[in-house]
C-alpha angles and dihedrals in degrees: 000000000000091000091049090053091050095050092042089053091051094049092046091051092050093044092048092049091052093046092050096043121115103290117180116202096257091055099048093107090050090055090050091052091049090051091053090048090053091050090052090049090050090053090048091051089050090052090047090052091050090048091051090049091051091047090049091053091046092050091050090051090048090049090054090051091049091051091051090048090049092052090049091050092049090051091045090049091053091050093048090046090057089048090050092053091047091052091049090055089048090049091055091049091050090051090053089048090049092053090048091050091052089054092048090047090060090051094045091050087069092047134061118329092228093057090046093054091048091052091048090052091052090049093052091049090050092051091051091049090050092051091050091052091049091052091050091051093051092049091049092050092050091050092049091051091050092049091050090052091049092051092050092049091051091049092053091047091051092051091052093049092047090051091049091052092047091052092051092048091050091054092049091050091049091052091048091050091053091048091050090049091051090051090051092050093049093047090052090048091050090054092048091050092047091049091049092049098037092124093054103043110107091021099085096308131093132178118205139160122224133163092355094307133105115231121201106190119192121190119228091247090063095051115018145027115236111291093001134109101199108111116237117238093250089054092047090056092051090050092049090054090049092048091059090058095043092050091060094050104063095168093064120094117215127213121184114200124190118208131188135183122257096261113111116259110259101192130096142215121064092343110088105172147345091290091061093043094051092049092045092053092048091050091049091056092047089056092051092050092049093044094054102041145027094251112153105249089220088071093059129085125181117204136172119213097177109200097320099101105049123173090210118029094194117120095232133113091246092053092046091052090055092049094051096082146117120232124202106200118198114202128184120238104261099188093112092049091050091052091050092048091050089053 
């Protein structure tokens, strides 16, 4: 379950980054396709994690079977060793008997022919029995050597599989540690942002954390007049306070998204519709952040979402007021996580 949570978190982070990337109007469908691809990849990673868990359990069961087989082989080896020693004693006795028979043969040769033939028959039978015992001993020795080789091969195979499992577990733990560290960094950043904007929260500004990202949502009333993209002085001050925090966190990427309601834009000039207005507002905020800090411009992305990502789909004035907003999305740098996943 821990592994599933880790992989799900990774996929969600990647999918969210793709969804909130700079998406011009003509590439909206491409972004949607990428999102679906990321979801499929997340499902595949989940299946891979389940497969690894199943393989781990199977390998542990196989290891237990190998240990039982090894114990049985050790016991069987001891039994066969005792049998081997018994046969060796018998072999020595047979040799002594054979020598004795040779001596008796010489004596019997001088005696009755009938007794001599009987002794020869016994001698031949003894030889045959001795040969059979020798064959059994050789076969037993060959079998014992083969069983020892099998046990050694199984031991080596088990060691390799255990090492492979340990390596995989170490990588999963490393990934989890990096995710936990990212969560800690983002929680600390959320607190810093809240502290910097304490005078604005509840007055058209909220700071939340979701899916490992910090969201600073600013209502239209805090930043813009209706249909305009010039930022009001109270909004400029809030953005200046935010810029101070963002400047001291260089590993955080910043996306500014403009959102409108679904009502058609009623202005004029170079702005034709809500798409233009949402992009223009996002760009205006980017310029304020850059003008009041030393933030690297490469960290900033301006995007317009028009009315297509509402927080409240209701067709009421209250819902439309919620939807007319600007969101500043703070995302951690995931390069290290990507490298670990590729490994």
